[in-house]
Structures are given as structure tokens and as C-alpha cells.
N, C-alpha and C positions, 0 to 999 in steps of 0.2 A: 750502645753508647753513642750519643750524638756528638757532633763536632763542638757544640757549645759547652759541653760538660768536661771537655779536655783542658788540662792546664796549658799555659802559654808555651811550654817547651815541647809539647806533643801535638802533632798534626795527623789527621787521618790521611791515608793515601790508598790508592787502588790496590797496591801490592803489599799493604800492611800499615805502617805508620812512619812518620818522620820525626826524629828526635833532634831538637835544636840544642847545640852544645857550644859553649865557650871553652876552648881548650887552653891549658897552660902547660906547654911542653917543658921538659927538663926537670921535672919534679923528682923527689926521692922515690915516690911510689905513686901508682895510679890510684886515684880516689875521687869520689864525688865530694865536693866541698860546699855545695849549696846552689843558690840561684844567682844569676847575674843578668839583668836586663832581659828577662823573659826566657832565658836559656839555662840549661844545667851547666854549672861551672865544674869542670873536671880537670884535675891535675893529672898529667900524663908522664909516666916514668920513661920517657924516651926523648931524644933531641928532635927538634924540628929540622931534620936533615934527611934528605933523600926518602921522604915518605915514612920514616920510622915512627914519628909521633902519630900519624894517621893509622898506621897498622897497630900500634899499641893501643890506641883509642878503640879501634874496632874489636880487638881481642878483649879489652877490659869490658866493653859494653856487652859483648856476646857472653862473657863469663857471668856477668850480673843477671843477664836475661835467660841463662841456661839454654843457649841455642848455639848453633854452629857459627863460626866466624863468617862463613860464606853467606849467611843470612843477614849480615850487617855490611852496608857499603856507604861510602861517602858520596852523597849526591852533589853537594856544593861545598865550597870552602876548602878545597884541596890544599891550598897554600895560604889559608887564612886561619886565624884563631877561631872565628865563628864558623861553625860547620852545620850542615844538615846531613844527618845519617838516616838512610832508609833501612828500616828493620822489617823483615818479613814475618812479623807477628801482629796479632790484633792489638789495637791501642790499649784495650783493657788488660791484656797480659803484661804489656810493658809498664803500665801504670801500677799494677799490682806488685811488680818486682822492684821498680825504682822508687815508688812512694815511700816504703820503709827506710830505704837508704837516705832519701832526701830528708825525712823526718829526723834521722840521727845526725845528719850533717848540720842542721840548723839549730 
């Protein structure tokens, strides 16, 4: 899979791939709600307090990707709604698992 065939929210990285997310903390439940400005918009069921929303986002993404939480980490955006999450999986694997969720959300 080449970099040009990836969607705007997914970037190739030497350690796997980077998922671009716009997070909405404080939601009733964590869920993918669609796209926003080239990122995945994810509602997070945790407050933006003491890193709880970041941890909940990591756990949600790891669950969707069927991987360990340790394989998902925040690269950028620790204190921002716009985040870059490094996922230690191939971009094709991430796209195969997130694509159907995104289709349902839109």
C-alpha cells in the first residue's frame, strides 16, 4: 500500500502508522462518529482531565484494532482535541478495521 492510496486520516510511519483524530471528550460512550477536517472524529467517554480522555481514546482504538493498548500511543496533541496516535500495525490492517466503522458512522 502506497502513501498516496491512504485516506487523509491515516499516515504511514516507520513503526506502523499514524491515525489522525479529533477527539470529543466527555461523551456518554466512546465511538467513531465520522470525519472532521481530514481526521477521524471520535467521541470519548472520559473527561479531558489528568490524561483520562487520552487513555480512554487509546483503549478504544486498541479495542477496535484488536491489538494491545501498549501498541497505541499519543505522538502529538496530548492536551489538544486534535491528536496523532502512533499505532504499531500496518496501515492496511488499520484501514481494514476502521473502514467499516467509518462507513457505518457516515
